[in-house]
N, C-alpha and C positions, 0 to 999 in steps of 0.2 A: 774463550768467546764462542758462543755459538754458530756452525756453519749453516749458511739460507739455503734450502735445497727450490732448484731453480725449476718449475716445472714446465715442460716441453707442451702444455696441453693450450698453448694458444688459437685466436681467433686466425686464421687464414681467409686474405680476401680476395675476389676475382670482383673489378668493377665493372660496370658499364662502358663496352666503349672496347674490352678487351677480349681478345682472342688467344687463347692458351690450346696448343693441340699437344699430346701425349699423356705418359701415368705420370698420376700423380698420389702420392701414396705422404701420409700425416697421423703423429702422436695426436695433434690436437682435433679443433675444430675449424669447417670450412662454410665459407657465404659465396656464393655462386650468384652474380648480376650481370656477368658477361656472358661469353661461350666458351664450352668445352669439349671439343674433339677429340676423345679418348676417357679413358677410365679412369678413374676416384674412389679410393679407398682411402678411410681416413677411421680412426679409433673411438672419437667421442660423436659431434654431430653436424650434417652437414644439411644446410639449405639454402634451395633454390632460389631464390629472388624469385616476382612477376616477371622480369625482365632476363630471367635468367635461362639459356639453354642450354643443355646438356646433350651431345649425341656419344653415348657410351656406356660403359655398365657401371652403377654406385653404389659402394658397401660402405657400410656404417651403424653405429648404433642406433641412433635414433636419425631419421631426415624428416625433411617439410618439402615439399615441393609444389613452389607456385607458379614456375614459370613452366618450360617445355619440358621432358626427357623420352629422350629414345635410345634405350636398349634397358638390360635386367636393371633390378632394384632390389638390394639386400640388403633388409634392415635386423639387425640382432635384439633388438625392440620395439620401437615406436615407428610406424609411417603414415605421415601425415599429408593428403593432395587436397589444398585448399581452393577455394572456389573457380580460380580464373588457372588450374595447372591442367598442363595436357599432356598424358603418360603414354606412351606408344611402346610396349614390351612386358616381360612377366615380371611380377613380384613374389616378394617372399618378406615376411615379417610377422611377428609373435601378433603383433596390436596393432590393425588398420582402421586409418578414420578417414573415410570420405566426406568434403563438404558439397553443397547439392552447387552445380553444376561446374565441377571437374569430368572431365574426359579422362578415361583408362580405357584402352584397347590392348587386355594384355588376361595374361593368368594368374590367378593368385593362390599361394600357398602360403597358410598363415598356422608356423609353429614356430613354438616358444624353445632358443634356442639351449635356456636354464635346466630344460628339464629333459633333452636330449642327452644320451650317453654315449 
């Protein structure tokens, strides 16, 4: 009988009306529609919904921001600011997409992590 490989790359959700304080680490992906005060680092993707509010640094492979972020953002691959996004902090990403209407106050460095030694 073959063994099943269990993936730890699940989706974690912080819902509307929920506030979390502290550091979050995950091997999977995350969606934030509530409030997070602290640092979050995931190995896959993070989506900050339109009601999402993050006060702290964010690190992930791909990041999409639709709500508010006050902190530095580091995307290993792609970073997307949607039309109602409000970002105050420095960002670093290989690819940056900014939709019309997004607000960004900070510095930007575009680097491809795969090309750096």
